[in-house]
N, C-alpha and C positions, 0 to 999 in steps of 0.2 A: 400820896397815891392820886389825889385830885389834881395836883400840879401835872403829873405825868399824863393823866387823861386829857386835860386841857391842852397840853403841849402837842399830844398826838392828834387831837382834833384840828389844830391849826396847821399841822404838817400834812394832813390828809384830806380835810374837808373844807376848812375856812382859810381865807387869806386876808391879812391886814397889811396895808402898805401906805405909801403917800405919793403924791404927785409933786415932783420937784420943779416942774416948769409950767409955763402958761399954755402949753401945747393943746390942752383939752378945755381951755376956757371958752365959753362961759359955763359949760357943764361941770367941770371940775376946776376949782381955783388952785393956783400954785400953792404948794405946801399943805394941801388938804389931805386928810386921812381918808383912805378908801377901804371898802370892805367887799370881799368877793367870795365866791364859792369855787372850790377846786373840782367839784363833782358837778358836771353839767351835761346836758344832752346836745343836740345839734346846735351849732352856732349859726346865727342869722345876721343878715345885713342890719346894721343899727346897734348890735350888741357892742358894749365896751368891754375890752379884754385886757388882761395883763399877760405879757409874753416875753420870751427871751429873743433878742435879736443882736447879733454881733457882740455877745458878751454883756449886753445891758438888759435890764428889766424895764420894759416900756409899757405904757398905757395908751391905747388908741381905740378908735371906733372902727368896726368892720364896715368897709365900703362895698366890698364884693367878695363872693365866695367862689370856690372851685367850679369851673365850667362857665362862669359868667365873664362878660366883657365889660370893661369900665373905661370911660373917657373922662379925663381930668386935665384941665389946663391945655386942651388941644392935643393931648397924647392919649393913645388907646393901648390898653393892656388886655390880654386874655389870661385869666387866672387859672393856673393848673389845678387839677383835682387835688383834694386834700391840702389846699393852700388858701390863704386869705390875702386880700389887699386891704391895707389899713390906712386911715387918715386921722390926723388930729382935728378936733373941732375948730381950733384956731388955725385956719389954713395959712395965715400969714406968719405964724410963729410955731411951726411944727416940722420936725425932721421925721418924715414918714415914708411910706412906700413910693411916693413920687420921686424921691431923691436917692434911694438906696441902689447900690449896684445890683443886688438881687431884691427886687421889689416885693417879693412874696414871703408871707409868714406861713411856715408849716403848721398845720393844726397840732402836731405833736409839740410845738414850741409854746403853746398856750398853757399858761399856769392857772389862770382863774378867769371867770366871767364876773364882772362887777354887778353888784346889786344896787341899782340906782333907782 
């Protein structure tokens, strides 16, 4: 019974995963274990999130939220409502919003907010 309770907590409240690449260094080292919470309030610029994008589970930092404009590397984006623009902390080694065909992450795609 305890196992079932713990399993349910990790399916509904907590998140444990790992970072497979260097895209979030120096904040999160490659192959480090991460811990997050699936129940969160408003997301803010600077939050590190786990989300689904193009069939992959990714970890990135929120650089802009819906309604904001952001300029990165000479390009400007206007972030739609209920969406996020995300970047890896290691800008030279991160596949993130700057390079995606659809650069925005729907808030509905967010799995967890990391506890850093």
